[in-house]
Every structure is written in structure tokens, then in C-alpha cells.
Backbone bond lengths (Angstrom), bond angles and torsions (degrees), N, CA, C in turn:
res aa  C-N    CA-C-N  psi(-1)  N-CA   C-N-CA  omega(-1)  CA-C   N-CA-C  phi
1 M - - - 1.441 - - 1.523 109.52 -
2 L 1.344 116.80 -36.29 1.453 120.11 -179.91 1.519 110.51 -61.39
3 H 1.331 116.92 -36.07 1.463 120.68 177.74 1.529 110.06 -60.02
4 C 1.326 117.05 -42.74 1.469 121.17 179.39 1.529 111.19 -62.90
5 V 1.325 116.17 -39.66 1.458 119.77 179.89 1.519 109.94 -65.18
6 R 1.331 116.85 -44.79 1.462 120.18 179.07 1.524 111.10 -62.70
7 Q 1.313 116.54 -40.60 1.461 120.73 179.18 1.532 109.96 -63.14
8 A 1.313 117.03 -41.60 1.464 120.67 178.36 1.525 110.83 -65.48
9 E 1.339 116.67 -37.92 1.462 119.58 177.58 1.525 111.14 -63.50
10 R 1.336 116.63 -41.32 1.465 119.92 177.78 1.518 110.72 -61.69
11 R 1.299 115.99 -43.16 1.467 119.73 179.17 1.522 110.59 -64.78
12 H 1.336 115.51 -38.42 1.457 119.45 179.31 1.528 110.48 -63.38
13 R 1.326 117.25 -40.03 1.462 120.49 177.17 1.521 110.80 -62.39
14 N 1.317 117.02 -34.15 1.458 120.84 179.51 1.529 112.17 -66.28
15 L 1.329 116.38 -18.38 1.460 119.56 178.55 1.528 110.62 -65.21
16 A 1.314 116.85 -21.73 1.464 121.06 179.66 1.530 111.44 -73.60
17 D 1.315 117.12 -1.57 1.465 121.24 -179.57 1.523 111.98 -65.60
18 G 1.283 117.39 -14.80 1.454 119.53 176.08 1.513 113.33 108.13
19 P 1.346 115.19 -165.24 1.459 120.60 -172.61 1.524 114.59 -72.01
20 K 1.315 118.81 -1.57 1.459 118.53 179.94 1.524 112.40 -68.72
21 R 1.348 116.51 -18.25 1.464 119.55 176.69 1.526 108.96 -81.95
22 K 1.290 116.11 141.08 1.453 121.10 -178.52 1.525 110.67 -78.66
23 N 1.298 116.07 151.06 1.455 122.09 178.93 1.523 111.05 -59.86
24 K 1.329 116.63 -36.73 1.460 121.28 179.60 1.532 110.28 -61.75
25 D 1.337 116.94 -41.25 1.456 120.95 178.32 1.519 110.59 -63.93
26 F 1.326 115.97 -40.13 1.460 120.43 179.09 1.531 110.42 -61.62
27 K 1.320 117.18 -43.40 1.463 120.69 179.98 1.518 111.11 -62.69
28 K 1.330 117.05 -41.50 1.463 120.35 178.22 1.519 110.64 -62.45
29 E 1.321 116.67 -43.08 1.461 121.44 178.94 1.529 110.20 -62.60
30 H 1.314 116.36 -43.25 1.463 120.84 -179.32 1.525 110.41 -62.09
31 I 1.316 117.06 -44.56 1.461 121.48 179.63 1.521 110.41 -63.52
32 M 1.327 117.14 -41.64 1.454 120.97 -179.23 1.534 110.86 -65.16
33 V 1.328 117.12 -45.11 1.464 120.70 179.27 1.526 110.03 -63.50
34 K 1.329 116.86 -40.95 1.460 121.15 178.89 1.533 110.54 -63.00
35 T 1.320 117.41 -42.74 1.457 121.68 179.41 1.527 110.86 -63.30
36 I 1.312 116.27 -45.26 1.463 120.30 178.99 1.520 110.60 -62.06
37 T 1.311 116.40 -42.91 1.459 121.01 179.45 1.523 110.90 -62.47
38 E 1.324 117.26 -42.86 1.463 120.76 179.31 1.524 111.08 -63.87
39 K 1.327 117.20 -42.03 1.465 120.90 179.25 1.527 111.05 -65.95
40 L 1.312 116.96 -40.92 1.455 120.44 178.50 1.524 110.63 -64.52
41 N 1.323 117.31 -43.39 1.468 120.57 178.37 1.525 111.64 -63.48
42 A 1.327 117.56 -38.93 1.468 120.95 178.02 1.524 110.13 -64.06
43 W 1.326 116.57 -42.15 1.468 120.65 179.41 1.533 110.11 -64.15
44 L 1.327 117.24 -40.83 1.466 120.76 179.09 1.528 110.76 -64.82
45 R 1.334 117.86 -39.85 1.474 120.76 176.92 1.523 110.64 -64.41
46 Y 1.333 116.69 -39.83 1.465 121.52 177.47 1.524 110.19 -60.37
47 R 1.346 116.91 -49.22 1.466 121.10 -178.67 1.530 110.82 -61.60
48 E 1.322 117.23 -39.04 1.459 120.90 179.67 1.530 110.44 -66.47
49 A 1.319 117.74 -40.88 1.468 121.24 178.31 1.526 110.59 -64.04
50 V 1.323 116.99 -42.85 1.464 120.70 178.41 1.529 109.58 -62.45
51 K 1.326 116.71 -43.18 1.467 120.92 -179.15 1.527 110.86 -62.34
52 E 1.328 116.69 -44.50 1.467 120.13 -178.87 1.523 111.59 -65.56
53 L 1.329 117.12 -44.57 1.465 119.51 179.34 1.527 111.32 -66.80
54 S 1.321 117.16 -35.20 1.463 120.70 -179.34 1.525 111.66 -67.45
55 R 1.317 117.90 -25.17 1.465 121.43 178.84 1.529 112.69 -72.46
56 L 1.329 116.73 -20.59 1.461 119.95 -178.27 1.529 110.40 -72.14
57 S 1.320 115.33 150.16 1.466 120.41 176.66 1.527 108.78 -75.26
58 D 1.326 115.86 165.76 1.464 119.73 177.86 1.529 110.61 -60.65
59 R 1.311 116.94 -35.49 1.467 121.55 178.89 1.541 110.79 -64.61
60 E 1.332 115.85 -45.26 1.459 119.81 179.80 1.531 110.86 -65.06
61 L 1.324 116.37 -39.95 1.468 119.46 177.36 1.523 110.51 -63.70
62 S 1.328 115.82 -41.43 1.461 120.48 178.99 1.528 110.73 -61.40
63 D 1.327 116.30 -38.43 1.472 120.66 179.82 1.529 111.74 -61.80
64 I 1.317 117.65 -32.13 1.472 119.70 179.81 1.530 111.70 -99.41
65 G 1.330 116.70 6.39 1.462 121.05 173.60 1.519 114.52 77.95
66 V 1.336 116.53 33.60 1.463 120.91 -178.51 1.522 108.76 -122.54
67 R 1.317 115.66 133.88 1.467 120.31 172.21 1.520 108.24 -93.14
68 R 1.318 117.09 147.13 1.463 121.66 -176.86 1.534 111.44 -56.02
69 G 1.299 118.30 -36.96 1.461 121.82 -179.21 1.528 113.64 -70.38
70 D 1.327 116.84 -13.75 1.468 121.23 -178.37 1.528 113.64 -98.02
71 I 1.323 117.64 0.81 1.464 121.04 -174.32 1.527 111.82 -57.14
72 E 1.335 117.87 -51.08 1.470 120.55 -177.81 1.523 111.74 -63.10
73 F 1.323 116.25 -40.47 1.461 120.44 178.97 1.527 110.73 -62.32
74 I 1.318 116.56 -45.41 1.466 120.90 -179.08 1.522 111.22 -65.15
75 A 1.317 117.18 -43.00 1.468 120.49 179.37 1.524 110.55 -63.00
76 R 1.316 117.67 -41.64 1.472 121.52 -179.76 1.522 110.30 -66.50
77 R 1.324 116.31 -41.40 1.469 120.96 -179.11 1.528 110.80 -66.05
78 Q 1.319 117.87 -39.50 1.459 120.88 -179.76 1.522 112.01 -65.93
79 L 1.327 118.02 -34.71 1.448 120.51 178.91 1.526 111.73 -72.78
80 A 1.315 116.76 -29.35 1.462 120.57 -179.79 1.531 110.91 -75.46
81 A 1.310 116.25 -23.15 1.473 119.93 -177.40 1.496 113.01 -76.95
């Protein structure tokens, strides 16, 4: 994923080339950068949720009805909702 971000950054720098780039190309670049940013933010939220749930004790997880082995599944499902 980091490779995609770097590639998008390089393309974004190329936008400084001036008016020779078409508006349509700019829109495609903008959409691509926005998509990458959204995916990266979703992944970061997922990792943070997994980290927070993993910090809980087995007793605390049991109180909220979560098994330790289900943490990643639950975090992924919550982000998709």
C-alpha cells in the first residue's frame, strides 16, 4: 500500500507541470489520491480498534461478549458497517 501512496505522491508532484495537463487527468488523479487516502485511514482505524481490544483482559472481553481470537474479525466487520 505504501508503494501506491508514493506513486500517487509522484503523480501529484507532476501536477505542478502546469496547464499542459488536462483537467480530466487532474480529476482522475484527485479521485485516486482520495481513494488511497480513504483506504489508508480505514486501515489505520482497523489497527487502532484491534490494538484497543487487545489491551483488554480476558475478563473484560468476556464481559462484552468477545473472544480474543475474534478481535480482528470484529474490528474488520465494524469498519465495513
